[in-house]
VOTI-86342 format. One record per residue (C-alpha): residue number from 0; x, z, y. Coordinates in steps of 0.25 Angstrom, whole numbers. Example, Ala and Ser with C-alpha at 12.3 -4.5 7.8 and 13.67 -1.06 7.14 Angstrom:
BEGIN
SITE 0 49 31 -18
SITE 1 55 29 -4
This chain:
BEGIN
SITE 0 -12 84 92
SITE 1 -12 69 92
SITE 2 -23 63 82
SITE 3 -23 51 73
SITE 4 -35 44 68
SITE 5 -34 37 55
SITE 6 -44 27 49
SITE 7 -44 25 35
SITE 8 -58 21 29
SITE 9 -54 13 17
SITE 10 -54 19 2
SITE 11 -47 30 -5
SITE 12 -34 24 -7
SITE 13 -32 18 8
SITE 14 -34 32 11
SITE 15 -23 38 4
SITE 16 -14 28 8
SITE 17 -17 33 23
SITE 18 -12 47 19
SITE 19 3 44 21
SITE 20 -1 38 35
SITE 21 -10 52 37
SITE 22 1 60 33
SITE 23 12 52 42
SITE 24 3 54 53
SITE 25 4 69 53
SITE 26 18 72 51
SITE 27 25 60 58
SITE 28 16 57 70
SITE 29 10 64 82
SITE 30 -5 62 75
SITE 31 -4 76 68
SITE 32 -19 76 69
SITE 33 -24 63 62
SITE 34 -39 60 58
SITE 35 -43 50 47
SITE 36 -56 42 45
SITE 37 -59 39 31
SITE 38 -69 39 20
SITE 39 -73 53 17
SITE 40 -75 49 2
SITE 41 -60 48 2
SITE 42 -54 57 11
SITE 43 -62 69 7
SITE 44 -57 70 -6
SITE 45 -43 68 -2
SITE 46 -42 79 9
SITE 47 -34 88 1
SITE 48 -23 78 -2
SITE 49 -24 71 11
SITE 50 -15 72 23
SITE 51 -20 83 32
SITE 52 -28 74 43
SITE 53 -42 75 46
SITE 54 -52 65 40
SITE 55 -64 59 45
SITE 56 -75 51 38
SITE 57 -75 36 41
SITE 58 -89 36 47
SITE 59 -83 46 59
SITE 60 -73 36 63
SITE 61 -77 30 75
SITE 62 -83 43 82
SITE 63 -68 49 77
SITE 64 -61 39 83
SITE 65 -69 40 98
SITE 66 -68 56 97
SITE 67 -53 56 104
SITE 68 -41 50 106
SITE 69 -31 47 96
SITE 70 -16 46 96
SITE 71 -17 36 84
SITE 72 -27 28 77
SITE 73 -25 21 64
SITE 74 -34 12 57
SITE 75 -31 10 41
SITE 76 -45 3 38
SITE 77 -49 -11 38
SITE 78 -63 -7 42
SITE 79 -67 -13 55
SITE 80 -75 0 57
SITE 81 -61 7 57
SITE 82 -54 -5 66
SITE 83 -64 -3 76
SITE 84 -62 14 76
SITE 85 -48 11 79
SITE 86 -50 2 90
SITE 87 -61 11 98
SITE 88 -52 23 96
SITE 89 -44 29 107
SITE 90 -29 29 101
SITE 91 -16 30 106
SITE 92 -11 21 94
SITE 93 -19 12 85
SITE 94 -14 7 71
SITE 95 -22 -1 62
SITE 96 -34 -12 62
SITE 97 -43 -11 76
SITE 98 -55 -19 79
SITE 99 -61 -20 93
SITE 100 -73 -30 98
SITE 101 -70 -38 86
SITE 102 -55 -40 88
SITE 103 -46 -34 75
SITE 104 -32 -29 79
SITE 105 -21 -21 71
SITE 106 -13 -9 77
SITE 107 1 -8 72
SITE 108 11 -17 66
SITE 109 10 -11 51
SITE 110 -5 -10 52
SITE 111 -5 -25 55
SITE 112 4 -27 45
SITE 113 -5 -21 34
SITE 114 -17 -29 39
SITE 115 -9 -42 38
SITE 116 -6 -39 22
SITE 117 -22 -41 20
SITE 118 -20 -52 9
SITE 119 -6 -53 13
SITE 120 2 -42 7
SITE 121 11 -49 -3
SITE 122 25 -43 0
SITE 123 20 -32 8
SITE 124 30 -20 7
SITE 125 23 -9 14
SITE 126 15 0 8
SITE 127 0 2 14
SITE 128 2 17 17
SITE 129 16 15 23
SITE 130 9 4 32
SITE 131 -2 15 37
SITE 132 12 21 43
SITE 133 21 11 48
SITE 134 15 9 61
SITE 135 18 25 63
SITE 136 32 25 58
SITE 137 40 15 66
SITE 138 53 18 59
SITE 139 45 16 45
SITE 140 50 30 40
SITE 141 37 34 33
SITE 142 43 44 22
SITE 143 35 56 25
SITE 144 20 51 22
SITE 145 16 62 12
SITE 146 18 56 -1
SITE 147 18 66 -13
SITE 148 29 62 -24
SITE 149 23 60 -38
SITE 150 24 70 -48
SITE 151 17 70 -62
SITE 152 8 82 -64
SITE 153 13 85 -79
SITE 154 -1 84 -85
SITE 155 0 72 -92
SITE 156 -12 65 -85
SITE 157 -11 51 -82
SITE 158 -22 46 -71
SITE 159 -27 31 -74
SITE 160 -33 26 -60
SITE 161 -42 16 -66
SITE 162 -49 9 -54
SITE 163 -44 1 -41
SITE 164 -52 -4 -31
SITE 165 -51 -19 -36
SITE 166 -51 -22 -51
SITE 167 -38 -31 -49
SITE 168 -31 -17 -45
SITE 169 -34 -10 -57
SITE 170 -33 -11 -73
SITE 171 -44 -12 -83
SITE 172 -50 -1 -91
SITE 173 -44 -8 -104
SITE 174 -30 -5 -97
SITE 175 -33 9 -93
SITE 176 -39 13 -107
SITE 177 -25 6 -113
SITE 178 -17 15 -104
SITE 179 -25 27 -105
SITE 180 -24 27 -121
SITE 181 -8 25 -120
SITE 182 -7 36 -110
SITE 183 -15 46 -119
SITE 184 -7 42 -130
SITE 185 5 46 -124
SITE 186 1 60 -120
SITE 187 -6 57 -106
SITE 188 -19 59 -102
SITE 189 -25 49 -95
SITE 190 -36 50 -84
SITE 191 -44 38 -78
SITE 192 -46 40 -64
SITE 193 -55 33 -55
SITE 194 -68 35 -46
SITE 195 -83 30 -47
SITE 196 -78 16 -46
SITE 197 -70 19 -59
SITE 198 -81 26 -67
SITE 199 -83 12 -76
SITE 200 -68 9 -78
SITE 201 -65 23 -81
SITE 202 -76 24 -91
SITE 203 -72 11 -97
SITE 204 -58 15 -98
SITE 205 -61 29 -105
SITE 206 -69 21 -115
SITE 207 -58 11 -117
SITE 208 -47 22 -119
SITE 209 -55 32 -127
SITE 210 -52 43 -116
SITE 211 -65 47 -110
SITE 212 -60 59 -105
SITE 213 -49 52 -96
SITE 214 -60 46 -88
SITE 215 -61 52 -74
SITE 216 -65 39 -66
SITE 217 -77 43 -57
SITE 218 -77 58 -61
SITE 219 -67 63 -50
SITE 220 -70 65 -36
SITE 221 -58 62 -27
SITE 222 -53 76 -25
SITE 223 -52 78 -40
SITE 224 -46 65 -42
SITE 225 -34 71 -34
SITE 226 -34 83 -43
SITE 227 -33 75 -55
SITE 228 -22 66 -50
SITE 229 -15 77 -47
SITE 230 -14 81 -61
SITE 231 -8 67 -66
SITE 232 6 63 -70
SITE 233 2 49 -67
SITE 234 -7 41 -61
SITE 235 -8 27 -65
SITE 236 -17 18 -56
SITE 237 -19 5 -49
SITE 238 -19 4 -34
SITE 239 -30 11 -30
SITE 240 -34 25 -22
SITE 241 -32 35 -33
SITE 242 -18 29 -34
SITE 243 -15 32 -19
SITE 244 -21 46 -21
SITE 245 -13 49 -33
SITE 246 0 43 -26
SITE 247 -4 52 -13
SITE 248 -6 64 -22
SITE 249 9 63 -29
SITE 250 3 59 -43
SITE 251 13 49 -50
SITE 252 7 35 -49
SITE 253 8 23 -57
SITE 254 2 12 -50
SITE 255 -3 0 -59
SITE 256 -1 -10 -46
SITE 257 -10 -22 -52
SITE 258 -18 -32 -45
SITE 259 -18 -35 -30
SITE 260 -11 -23 -25
SITE 261 4 -22 -20
SITE 262 10 -9 -24
SITE 263 20 -8 -13
SITE 264 7 -9 -3
SITE 265 -3 0 -10
SITE 266 4 6 -22
SITE 267 7 20 -23
SITE 268 16 24 -11
SITE 269 22 38 -13
SITE 270 36 36 -19
SITE 271 38 39 -34
SITE 272 25 31 -39
SITE 273 25 20 -49
SITE 274 19 6 -49
SITE 275 18 -5 -60
SITE 276 14 -18 -55
SITE 277 15 -32 -61
SITE 278 27 -41 -58
SITE 279 19 -52 -53
SITE 280 21 -60 -41
SITE 281 8 -59 -35
SITE 282 8 -43 -36
SITE 283 3 -37 -25
SITE 284 -6 -48 -20
SITE 285 -19 -45 -11
SITE 286 -28 -52 -20
SITE 287 -25 -58 -34
SITE 288 -26 -74 -34
SITE 289 -24 -75 -48
SITE 290 -35 -79 -57
SITE 291 -33 -65 -64
SITE 292 -25 -52 -62
SITE 293 -12 -55 -70
SITE 294 -7 -42 -65
SITE 295 -16 -34 -73
SITE 296 -11 -41 -86
SITE 297 3 -34 -84
SITE 298 -2 -20 -84
SITE 299 -3 -16 -99
SITE 300 -7 -2 -103
SITE 301 5 -1 -113
SITE 302 14 -6 -100
SITE 303 8 5 -91
SITE 304 7 16 -101
SITE 305 23 15 -103
SITE 306 25 13 -88
SITE 307 17 26 -85
SITE 308 24 34 -96
SITE 309 37 31 -91
SITE 310 33 35 -77
SITE 311 28 48 -82
SITE 312 39 51 -92
SITE 313 51 46 -84
SITE 314 47 46 -69
SITE 315 58 42 -59
SITE 316 67 40 -71
SITE 317 60 26 -71
SITE 318 69 22 -59
SITE 319 81 23 -68
SITE 320 75 19 -82
SITE 321 64 10 -78
SITE 322 52 7 -89
SITE 323 51 -5 -98
SITE 324 41 -13 -91
SITE 325 33 -24 -96
SITE 326 35 -39 -91
SITE 327 27 -40 -78
SITE 328 26 -26 -72
SITE 329 34 -19 -64
SITE 330 36 -4 -61
SITE 331 40 2 -47
SITE 332 42 16 -42
SITE 333 37 18 -26
SITE 334 46 24 -17
SITE 335 49 24 -2
SITE 336 60 17 5
SITE 337 69 24 16
SITE 338 59 20 26
SITE 339 48 28 18
SITE 340 41 14 15
SITE 341 35 13 0
SITE 342 41 4 -9
SITE 343 42 0 -23
SITE 344 54 2 -32
SITE 345 55 -8 -43
SITE 346 58 0 -58
SITE 347 67 -6 -68
SITE 348 68 -19 -59
SITE 349 83 -25 -59
SITE 350 81 -31 -46
SITE 351 70 -31 -34
SITE 352 61 -41 -34
SITE 353 57 -52 -23
SITE 354 45 -46 -21
SITE 355 50 -32 -19
SITE 356 62 -38 -10
SITE 357 52 -45 -1
SITE 358 42 -34 0
SITE 359 56 -26 5
SITE 360 59 -38 15
SITE 361 46 -37 21
SITE 362 47 -23 22
SITE 363 59 -24 30
SITE 364 54 -36 39
SITE 365 41 -30 43
SITE 366 47 -15 46
SITE 367 58 -23 54
SITE 368 46 -31 62
SITE 369 40 -19 64
SITE 370 52 -11 69
SITE 371 63 -19 72
SITE 372 75 -8 69
SITE 373 71 -9 55
SITE 374 78 -23 55
SITE 375 89 -18 46
SITE 376 79 -17 35
SITE 377 77 -31 35
SITE 378 91 -36 30
SITE 379 93 -28 17
SITE 380 79 -32 14
SITE 381 81 -47 17
SITE 382 94 -48 10
SITE 383 87 -42 -3
SITE 384 78 -52 -3
SITE 385 88 -63 0
SITE 386 94 -59 -14
SITE 387 82 -62 -20
SITE 388 78 -76 -25
SITE 389 67 -77 -13
SITE 390 72 -87 -3
SITE 391 74 -79 8
SITE 392 75 -92 18
SITE 393 62 -95 15
SITE 394 58 -82 19
SITE 395 65 -83 32
SITE 396 60 -97 35
SITE 397 46 -92 32
SITE 398 48 -81 41
SITE 399 52 -90 53
SITE 400 39 -98 52
SITE 401 31 -86 54
SITE 402 38 -83 66
SITE 403 37 -98 70
SITE 404 21 -98 67
SITE 405 20 -84 75
SITE 406 29 -90 86
SITE 407 18 -101 88
SITE 408 7 -93 87
SITE 409 11 -82 97
SITE 410 16 -95 107
SITE 411 2 -100 105
SITE 412 6 -114 99
SITE 413 2 -111 85
SITE 414 -9 -100 82
SITE 415 -8 -95 68
SITE 416 -18 -100 59
SITE 417 -27 -89 51
SITE 418 -20 -92 38
SITE 419 -6 -91 44
SITE 420 0 -80 34
SITE 421 -6 -88 22
SITE 422 1 -100 26
SITE 423 14 -94 23
SITE 424 19 -91 9
SITE 425 17 -78 3
SITE 426 32 -74 7
SITE 427 29 -74 23
SITE 428 15 -69 21
SITE 429 17 -56 25
SITE 430 23 -59 37
SITE 431 15 -70 42
SITE 432 3 -61 39
SITE 433 8 -50 47
SITE 434 12 -60 59
SITE 435 -1 -66 58
SITE 436 -9 -53 60
SITE 437 1 -49 71
SITE 438 -1 -61 80
SITE 439 -15 -60 78
SITE 440 -18 -47 79
SITE 441 -28 -43 91
SITE 442 -18 -31 95
SITE 443 -6 -42 97
SITE 444 -1 -45 110
SITE 445 8 -56 114
SITE 446 19 -46 115
SITE 447 16 -41 100
SITE 448 17 -56 96
SITE 449 30 -59 101
SITE 450 35 -46 97
SITE 451 31 -50 82
SITE 452 38 -64 83
SITE 453 50 -58 90
SITE 454 53 -48 79
SITE 455 49 -59 69
SITE 456 60 -68 74
SITE 457 70 -56 75
SITE 458 68 -53 59
SITE 459 69 -67 54
SITE 460 81 -70 63
SITE 461 87 -57 56
SITE 462 83 -63 42
SITE 463 89 -77 45
SITE 464 102 -69 48
SITE 465 104 -63 35
């Protein structure tokens, strides 16, 4: 039996986002024996709900990698220790970041694409969990990834996940307290959820709301949190580890997507979940560049309470009877497209926004760049974009400029500057950043560089003909 070794040495959310990959490895590849190196504090409480793989503590990663040959090694971590483990292991195939004698390289088209998203994710149309799998699914059909469809428990309980890894990603205790009071007044039972880091937020929210019995922050080990979540009718949560846990468990989620996060990239990934976000041009930034977090002010307790009530009362009927949203907020339903890829369906929008159309275009573009037989996806995506106010001629001209600069780099005439991708307008940085990473990757051979140029020219030529 072939064995795969997966290195996932990050936080709770990152580990849960790797569960679809682990599920996929066991059911759709020859690697039915899958070993995972992760942090025990995260994987041990999740063993009852995780895919049936074998977990090992991160401290054993180096010894484990040297213990035997593997058919496949995948590094999903950004730690240099994990990159060195991947470089040193005996594997038939490697994916992810690798480091050997000071040289960094990335194995895999989609793993390199993901590395290129650092501070450059505007317009990214791929979910993080999908990017974990795409190098193993050349036909991009990733429907079967183990997700459970969301289903309310019928208890009247609503979980409010108070914290997130960054303050910019989470609402204030005043917001949570107002929301909790409104939910309680409507007959629901709010529960404040969080770990030790959220103890103070939990106490303050309980004090402000007058609901001390609702505060469970820091009082539940992770395995107990699983049990509580399974008894919820809805989990209202920012982008954080417990959100991914609720999503994996099949708990209905209303994701408050605020701050420097992009719901199409790291929001709830199973079909049938809900995302509420600000309709601002900067939504989905990597890091806020404004003087204040303007998106936070749009999330008011009355507005969120109304959406939560409608989600619990009407469910799928909201697809045909959209709720009335205040100006500045937009609601989405998560779903999977024909290829099994995550996408957001706008609720109540009379027409697709330019941003969504551009993301769909980039999805088709990069799928075709990876797998030329996906070229038929590009024509309808570009045609839809051409009907929007976006000047597609500027897009084509910009793509030609990227191709020209890459060609001069490969020929040795003009090396790419360190800030090559930043020198392009935001419209083009996704492809400029990827091209720069591809050409500068330590793994890249002259043949691979020529392949990128060839495929880029073909795609741009096909767009010019439309």
